[in-house]
C-alpha positions in Angstrom: 9.2 -2.4 14.8 8.5 -3.3 11.7 8.7 0.1 9.6 6.7 1.3 6.5 8.0 3.5 4.0 5.9 6.7 2.4 7.3 6.8 -1.3 6.2 8.8 -4.6 7.4 12.2 -6.6 7.5 15.7 -4.9 4.2 16.8 -4.1 1.6 13.3 -3.9 0.9 13.9 -1.0 3.5 11.8 0.9 3.6 14.1 4.3 -0.1 14.7 4.2 -0.8 10.9 4.7 2.2 10.5 7.2 0.5 13.7 8.9 -2.9 11.8 9.0 -1.9 7.8 10.3 1.1 9.2 13.0 2.2 11.3 15.4 4.6 12.8 13.1 4.3 16.5 12.0 5.9 16.6 8.9 6.2 19.7 7.0 3.8 19.7 4.0 3.7 22.5 1.4 3.3 22.4 -3.3 6.8 22.2 -3.9 8.5 19.8 -4.6 11.1 18.4 -2.0 9.7 20.2 0.8 10.3 16.9 3.0 14.4 16.8 2.4 15.0 14.4 5.2 12.9 11.8 6.5 10.3 12.3 8.6 9.6 9.5 11.4 6.3 8.8 12.7 4.0 6.3 14.5 1.2 5.1 13.2 -1.2 2.8 14.6 -2.7 -0.3 12.6 -6.5 -1.2 14.3 -6.7 -5.0 15.0 -9.5 -6.9 17.0 -7.8 -7.2 20.6 -8.0 -10.8 22.4 -10.2 -8.8 25.2 -13.0 -8.4 23.8 -13.3 -12.4 22.8 -12.8 -13.0 26.6 -15.0 -9.7 28.3 -12.4 -8.1 29.3 -12.1 -4.4 27.4 -12.6 -2.5 31.1 -9.6 -4.5 32.0 -7.6 -3.9 28.7 -5.4 -1.3 28.9 -2.6 -1.3 26.6 1.2 -0.2 27.4 1.2 1.6 24.0 -1.7 2.6 21.2 -4.8 2.2 22.7 -7.9 -0.3 22.8 -11.3 1.1 22.4 -14.6 -1.3 22.6 -12.5 -4.3 21.2 -10.7 -2.3 19.0 -6.8 -2.6 19.5 -4.5 0.3 17.6 -0.9 -1.4 17.8 1.8 1.1 16.9 3.9 0.4 13.3 7.1 3.1 12.8 6.4 5.5 9.2 8.6 7.4 7.5 8.1 10.1 4.5 11.5 9.7 2.5 12.8 12.4 0.3 10.3 12.4 -3.1 11.8 10.6 -6.0 11.9 11.3 -10.4 13.0 9.9 -13.1 16.1 9.6 -13.0 17.3 9.0 -9.4 18.9 5.7 -9.6 21.4 7.6 -11.5 21.2 10.3 -8.9 19.5 13.1 -10.2 17.1 15.0 -7.7 17.1 13.7 -4.1 17.6 10.0 -5.2 20.6 9.3 -3.6 19.2 9.9 -0.7 16.2 8.5 -1.6 17.4 5.4 -2.2 19.4 4.9 0.6 16.0 5.8 2.7 14.6 2.5 1.8 17.2 0.1 3.3 15.4 0.1 6.3 12.1 -0.2 5.2 10.2 -3.9 5.3 7.2 -2.5 3.0 6.4 0.2 1.0 3.3 2.8 0.5 3.8 4.2 -2.9 1.3 7.4 -2.9 0.4 8.2 -6.3 -1.4 12.3 -7.3 -4.2 10.3 -9.3 -5.9 13.1 -9.9 -3.1 14.0 -12.5 -2.5 17.4 -11.2 1.7 17.0 -10.6 3.8 15.6 -13.4 6.8 13.9 -12.5 8.7 16.3 -11.0 6.0 17.5 -8.5 5.1 20.7 -10.3 1.6 21.6 -10.9 0.1 20.8 -13.9 -3.3 19.1 -15.8 -4.0 16.4 -16.7 -1.0 14.5 -16.3 -1.3 10.3 -15.8 -0.4 9.0 -13.0 0.1 5.6 -14.4 3.4 7.2 -15.5 4.6 7.4 -11.6 3.0 3.4 -10.7 5.2 1.9 -13.6 9.0 4.2 -12.9 9.0 3.8 -8.9 9.8 0.2 -9.3 11.9 0.3 -12.8 14.0 3.2 -10.7 14.3 1.2 -8.0 14.9 -1.9 -9.7 17.4 0.4 -11.5 19.2 1.1 -8.4 19.6 -2.3 -7.9 20.6 -4.4 -11.2 22.9 -1.6 -11.8 25.1 -2.0 -8.7 24.2 -6.3 -8.9 25.4 -5.6 -13.1 28.9 -3.8 -12.4 29.8 -6.7 -10.3 28.8 -9.8 -11.3 31.8 -11.2 -13.4 33.9 -10.9 -10.4 30.7 -12.4 -8.2 29.8 -15.9 -11.4 34.0 -16.5 -10.4 33.9 -16.4 -6.7 30.8 -18.3 -6.5 32.2 -21.2 -8.9 35.6 -21.3 -7.6 34.2 -21.3 -3.6 32.0 -23.5 -4.7 29.0 -21.6 -3.3 25.7 -21.9 -2.3 23.0 -19.3 -4.7 21.6 -17.9 -1.2 25.1 -17.6 0.3 26.6 -15.7 -2.6 23.0 -13.7 -3.9 23.3 -12.8 0.1 27.0 -11.7 0.2 25.2 -9.1 -2.6 21.6 -8.5 -2.3 22.1 -8.1 1.9 22.9 -3.9 1.7 19.5 -3.4 0.2 17.8 -5.1 4.0 17.6 -9.1 2.4 18.2 -11.0 4.8 18.6 -15.1 4.1 15.1 -15.5 4.9 14.0 -13.8 1.8 16.6 -14.3 0.0 15.4 -18.0 -0.1 11.8 -16.5 -0.6 13.0 -15.1 -3.7 14.8 -18.1 -5.0 11.8 -20.0 -4.1 9.7 -17.4 -6.0 12.1 -17.2 -9.6 10.9 -19.2 -12.0 14.2 -19.7 -13.4 15.9 -22.8 -12.0 19.2 -22.7 -14.3 22.0 -22.2 -12.1 23.8 -18.9 -10.9 26.8 -19.8 -13.4 24.3 -20.0 -16.5 23.0 -16.6 -15.8 22.7 -13.7 -18.2 21.9 -10.4 -18.2 18.2 -11.0 -18.5 18.0 -13.6 -16.5 19.5 -11.3 -13.2 17.1 -8.8 -14.5 14.3 -10.9 -13.6 15.6 -12.3 -10.6 16.1 -8.6 -9.9 12.5 -8.2 -10.4 11.7 -11.3 -8.4 13.1 -9.7 -5.3 12.1 -6.3 -5.4 8.7 -8.5 -5.1 9.6 -10.7 -2.1 12.1 -7.7 -0.8 9.7 -4.5 -1.1 6.0 -5.4 -0.7 4.3 -2.0 -2.2 0.8 -1.1 -1.7 0.3 1.2 -4.0 -2.2 5.0 -2.3 -4.1 6.5 -5.0 -4.2 10.0 -3.5 -6.5 13.0 -3.7 -9.2 11.3 -4.8 -11.7 14.0 -4.2 -10.3 16.1 -6.7 -11.5 16.7 -10.5 -11.0 14.0 -13.0 -9.5 11.7 -10.9 -11.8 8.5 -11.2 -11.6 8.8 -15.1 -7.9 8.0 -14.2 -8.6 5.6 -11.0 -10.8 3.5 -13.3 -7.9 3.3 -16.2 -5.6 2.0 -13.0 -7.4 -0.3 -11.7 -8.4 -2.3 -15.7 -4.2 -2.5 -15.9 -3.3 -3.1 -12.0 -4.2 -5.5 -9.8 -6.9 -4.6 -7.0 -5.5 -6.1 -4.0 -2.3 -3.7 -4.7 -4.2 -0.4 -4.7 -6.6 1.3 -1.8 -8.1 4.9 -2.6 -6.9 7.9 -0.4 -7.2 11.1 0.1 -4.8 12.1 3.2 -6.5 15.6 3.7 -10.0 14.7 4.1 -8.4 12.1 6.5 -6.4 14.9 8.5 -9.4 16.7 8.5 -11.4 14.6 10.2 -9.0 13.9 13.1 -8.3 17.5 13.4 -12.2 18.4 14.5 -12.1 15.2 16.8 -9.2 16.7 18.9 -11.3 20.2 18.9 -14.0 17.8 20.2 -16.5 18.8 17.3 -16.8 15.4 16.1 -16.6 11.9 17.1 -14.5 10.2 14.2 -14.7 6.2 14.0 -11.0 6.0 11.6 -11.5 2.8 9.2 -14.5 4.2 8.2 -17.7 6.9 6.7 -19.0 7.1 10.4 -18.7 10.2 12.5 -20.9 11.8 14.9 -21.7 15.3 15.4 -23.5 17.7 18.2 -26.6 17.0 16.1 -25.7 12.7 17.6 -23.9 13.9 20.9 -25.3 17.1 23.1 -21.4 16.7 24.5 -19.3 17.4 21.3 -19.2 21.2 20.2 -22.0 22.0 18.1 -20.5 23.5 14.5 -20.4 26.5 12.4 -22.0 26.5 9.9 -18.9 26.6 7.3 -17.9 23.5 9.1 -20.6 21.4 8.7 -20.5 22.5 5.0 -17.6 21.0 4.5 -18.7 17.9 6.7 -21.4 17.6 3.9 -18.7 17.9 0.7 -16.5 15.6 2.8 -19.1 13.0 2.6 -20.8 13.1 -0.4 -17.2 12.8 -2.3 -15.7 10.7 0.1 -16.3 8.6 2.9 -20.1 7.3 0.7 -18.6 7.3 -2.3 -15.7 4.7 -0.7 -16.5 3.6 3.1 -13.3 5.2 4.4 -10.7 8.0 3.7 -8.9 4.7 2.8 -5.9 5.9 4.8 -6.2 3.5 7.5 -6.6 0.6 5.4 -3.4 1.3 3.0 -1.3 0.4 6.8 -3.7 -3.1 7.2 -3.3 -4.1 4.1 0.4 -3.9 4.0 1.2 -5.6 7.5 -1.1 -8.5 5.7 1.1 -8.5 2.2 3.7 -9.2 5.0 2.0 -11.7 6.7 2.6 -10.6 10.6 0.8 -11.4 13.5 0.0 -9.8 16.6 1.7 -11.1 19.6 0.3 -10.6 23.2 3.6 -11.8 25.9 1.6 -11.7 29.2 2.4 -12.8 32.6 -0.3 -14.4 33.9 -1.5 -17.2 31.2 -4.8 -17.4 33.2 -5.7 -14.1 33.5 -3.8 -12.8 30.6 -2.1 -9.6 32.8 1.2 -7.8 32.1 4.0 -7.0 34.3 2.1 -3.5 34.9 -0.8 -3.5 37.7 -4.0 -6.1 37.0 -4.3 -4.5 33.3 -4.5 -7.4 30.8 -2.9 -7.6 27.1 -0.6 -4.8 28.3 2.0 -5.8 25.7 1.7 -6.4 22.1 3.8 -6.8 19.0 4.2 -7.7 15.3 5.8 -10.8 14.6 6.8 -11.9 11.0 5.6 -14.9 9.9 7.6 -18.3 10.3 8.5 -16.5 13.8 8.7 -19.8 16.5 8.7 -19.0 19.8 12.4 -18.9 20.6 13.6 -17.0 17.9 10.4 -14.9 20.0 11.8 -15.2 23.2 15.4 -14.1 21.6 14.1 -10.7 20.7 11.9 -9.6 23.3 15.7 -9.9 26.0 18.9 -11.7 25.2 17.8 -13.3 29.0 13.8 -14.3 28.3 16.0 -16.5 25.8 19.0 -17.6 28.0 17.8 -19.0 30.2 14.0 -20.5 28.9 12.0 -23.0 30.5 8.8 -23.4 28.1 6.4 -21.1 26.7 2.8 -22.0 26.8 -0.6 -20.4 25.2 -4.5 -20.1 26.2 -5.2 -23.1 28.5 -2.1 -24.1 29.8 -1.2 -25.7 26.9 2.2 -25.4 26.8 4.7 -24.5 22.8 7.7 -26.7 21.5 10.6 -23.8 21.0 10.6 -24.8 17.6 7.2 -24.2 17.1 5.3 -21.4 14.5 3.5 -18.4 15.9 0.0 -17.9 14.1 -3.1 -16.2 14.6 -4.3 -19.4 16.8 -1.5 -19.3 20.2 -0.3 -15.5 19.9 -0.9 -15.0 23.2 2.0 -15.7 25.3 3.3 -16.4 28.7 7.1 -17.2 28.7 8.3 -18.5 31.7 12.5 -19.3 32.8 14.3 -21.3 34.6 16.0 -19.8 38.3 18.2 -18.1 37.7 20.8 -14.8 40.1 
């Protein structure tokens, strides 16, 4: 399963974000290092389900997640790791643990307290500039990797030259410990502007390569959290002037949690990812809220929903999926009616697949026997796919066939 990591300084709202988006129950508190060990949860990314295209909404019953009115909730693993403080790459705070926790993450969601009410160490304050947090998180991760590479670089170059290794093998041997596979290394090299031989790289070149590697290995969504608090507006404007808007999402994790809680209590029917919810006034099947709750809902609408269009929490997941280029793939037993292994329901199984994954590679990931006894794979219309054909959003409904075996 794909893994997203919520990162950031202590008290930025990481645990609140995790609770808002997933089924985890992370400890939440106003003091630094409330999260000591990583909190794992399963979040759900909303995507349009093919059941809608084939008019089979009533038959769609996913084995994992859910499908409502043609919108599929596809699971993705998410974790909240210990808070990061300046100097983490030197072991300060919970730095060593934090950085180790990142090794298995596919992408990062950097939760930033945009209200400026917590300082660099996560302590309560006023007027703090959240731009500092955006800058030094990447700096700390870079220092962690660059320092380790630099210590061994002379020997790395000597071995590379003596063994006449290619650059991919050499860099993978040094960067594999950071969760970088061969594809990631190749992409980083392709994206690197310097094309000089590795043996000619000096410290500046190595530093520049680490920058490129980080963007490839740890694509990051910046979640500007606590947008409902005073001073957030001026900080948001300043941040948007400095950074790429495509990497930024405005969020309020506490408002998302509040709305989901009321939804569970049947006080509202909330539509995540939108500014809409129904109350007893629109649907008599819902419980009628008291005056205090009604006023809180009105405040939430004025400060967040009507202003920004949503709480932004669901958008963070969608943005991370886009950065990774992930494709939802539906594996069925019958390519004509889209049923699966259990009963007559359709599109039972869905999984995230990385870009450039071939039909045969996916077979091996699903089960070794599917690869061992592989015969062919077909998609909608009983069209057979070559085993080396890459999976994309136009052929992501797949039916595998195997050779008979005992």
